[in-house]
N, C-alpha and C positions, 0 to 999 in steps of 0.2 A: 524630251524624246518624240517623236513623232511616230505615227501609227500606218502602216501602210492598209488603204482599203483593198480587199483583194476581190475578186471575182463573187466570193462564196458569202463576203460583207453584205454586198449589195443587192444579194438574191431576194426575191419577193415571193410569197406565196402566189403560185399559178392561177389566175381567175379560172372560177369554176367556169365548166363548159356548159355556152348558151345554146339551148335545143331550137330546133326550128319552130316548135311549139312556145317556147317561150318569147320567141320574137315575134311569133305570130300574135299572139294574145297583146304583149307592149303595142304593137303596131294596129290592133282592132279600132274600129271606133268606140267612143265610151259607152253607148249602150250596150255593145255587145258585152265588153269587159262588165260592164253592171248585172248583165244577165248572168255570166258565169262566176263572178261570185256571188250575185244574190242565189244562184243554187245552192252553192256550197251553204250559204248563211242558211237557207230555208231548210238544207238536211238536217243543222244544225238544231234548227228551230224544231224542227218535227220531233226530235229524238228529245229535246228539251221538256217537249209539251206530253211525250209519250209517259216520261220517267214522273212528271209530275202529277197527271193524272192516274197513273200506276198507283202512286202512295196516296192518292185522295181515295181512290177506289179502296184500297186496302182502311184507310181510317174511318170513312163515310157509307163503306158497303158499294156493291158495283152498278154503275149506270151504263145501260146498254139500249139506247134508242135504235127502234127498228128503222128499215130503209125509205119508210115511209114517213117517219117522223120531222117534223119543223125542224129539230139539232141536226140530222143529217142533210137535209134537203137546203138550209139554210147555211152549213157549213162548203157543202158542194157547190152551190149558186155565188155565195158570195166569194168563193177563192177565185172564179172565174171573173167575176167583175171587178176584185181588186186586181186582179194580174195587168186588166188593160190599164187600170189606174198607175199601177207602177210603169209600166210599158210607156203613157204619156211621160209621166213628172221625170223618165230618162231621159227621154228626146231633150225636153224642156232644159233639164241640167246640162246636157252638151251643147244645145241652140241659144239659148236665153242670155244675155248680157246683164239682165235686170237683176238686182243684189234681192229684190222682196219677191221676186220668182222664182229663182234660184234657191232661194231659203226653205219657201214654201215645197217646192217641188223634192226637196231632200226631205223633208218631212214627211210630204205623204208617200215618197219611195220606202224608205225606209218602215215607218209606221203600218203600212199595209203590207210590205212585205211579211214582217213580223206577226202581224195577225193571218195571213195564209198560213203561215207555219203552225202555229196553235192550234186553225182549224183543219188541216190536215193530220196533224198527230192525232186529234180527237177522232176523225175517221179510220185512223189505222187502228185505234185501239179499237172501235166500234165492229172492224170488219166491214166495213162499207167503202164502198168506191168511191177513189178520190175525188171524183168528178162526175156531175149527172150525167143519169143515160135517158133521161124521158124529157117532159115537158119543162122549158123554165119555170120556176116560181109556184109547181106543181102543188106545194106545201101551205101557199097561202090560200086556206080555201075557205074563210070566213067572209061573209058578205062585204064587199068594198075593199078587200085585201089585193082584188084582182084588175083592178084599175089599169087601163093600159096595155092589156093582157092578150084582147082579143086577135091583133094582128100577129100575133106569135103563136096561134094555136098549131098544133102540128110539127112544131119545130123542135129540132131535137142536138144536142153535143154531139150524138154518137159516141159518147165515153173518152171523149178526146178536146183538151183544150181546142175551142173556137180559133180561125182564125182573128188577129188582131181588130179588123173592122167587121166582124159579121154580128148585128145585133141583136142579141141572142135577150136579153133584157133590158128595161127602161135604164135611159141614161147611156146607156151605152154607144160610144161612137160608131159610125158608120165605117165602110172601108174607104168610100167618097171624104169623109170627115179626116182620116186618118192622111190618105195620100194630100190632101190641102195640108194640114199640119206638116208634111214633110217638108213639101216645098216653099211655104211661106219664110220668110226672113223678119228680122227687125220687129217695129213694134206691132205688125200684122202678126207674126208668129207670137208673139206675147200675148193678144188681145184673145187669139184662136185657142191657145192653150187654155186662158182661163176662162171661157165660154163654155170648150168642151168638157172641162174638169169639174164646173160649175153643175153643168147638166148630169154628168157620170155620180156628184155627189146627190143630187136631187133625184136621182134613178135610185140608188140603193137607199135613200133614206127609210122608204115604207117597208123593205125587206130587213132592216136593222130595226123599225120600231114593231114590227110583229112579230119578230123571235125573241124580242126582250120582254114580251106579253106572254107567249104563247109555248116557247123551247121546256121542254122535260127537265134539263139539266142545268143547274147554276151558272156551270160555268159557260154556257151557251148565251144564257141570259145575261147576265153581266156582262159579257165581251158586246154583244148584241146594244145593250145601252150603252157603253162606252163610246161604240162605232157613232151611233144617234146622235148624242150629246158633242163628240169633238166634229164630225163632216157636218154637224149643223151651224156650228159655230166658224170652221173654214167655207161653208159656203156664203156666209155672211161676208166673210173677209174678202172672198173672189170676187162677189158682187162689189166690193169697195174699189178694188184693185181695176176692176172693169170700167167701172163708173170714173175711176180717176182719169184713166188712157184715153175718156170721151165716147165710150160705147155703149153696148147695150146687152145683156144676157140675153142668149138663147131661148127661146121658148121651153117652159118647163115640161120635160115628158108628161106624158097622161098616159 
């Protein structure tokens, strides 16, 4: 017996309407999509950090560093420092074709975004500003910890994330550096990315080392120590990749 196929039998579920916003996001460059997705991930990480800190405080007692503390200053400054590394890593994921560089960039992007989420969660719980409002690294007050900061005296973040290329802390890329990165291609791009990221890690290491020794709260000390260890290892790897490409590292930030 044959079965007549009716129009109703062949009907399919209507496709969900596609909004202009949906189409725009899919057609946007990858680094923009990364920032959008990263913002959502950051919000979730901040919430998770806040819940975790609340539980820890209930178990171990409250920890409320003041605005001038190492804990607050480190969390604010390193959030800004990390954001530029995330930006450069996103560009490398968009532009590089080298599997080793893409893998490294992926790790940097996701690891540092997660760390920013933790630090922003702590700052929220401490009722502190999410970003620095005064002179960068003023919380590093012991002898020898302010190396390389004489040229930054009087600089201020103004309470907002600085433009990606504004050099506010040692190791951060200048606008000229980022312009070069944006126009480079092929091997030139790969080498410049590696050089800028190595210098970025070198500039952040003293901040992490100081916080690991002087922060008031154990969670900040632990995170700073992990950052110091991981970025020291990454710096060695970055140096190896630069050498393999027949290039040299940029001068270390001083």
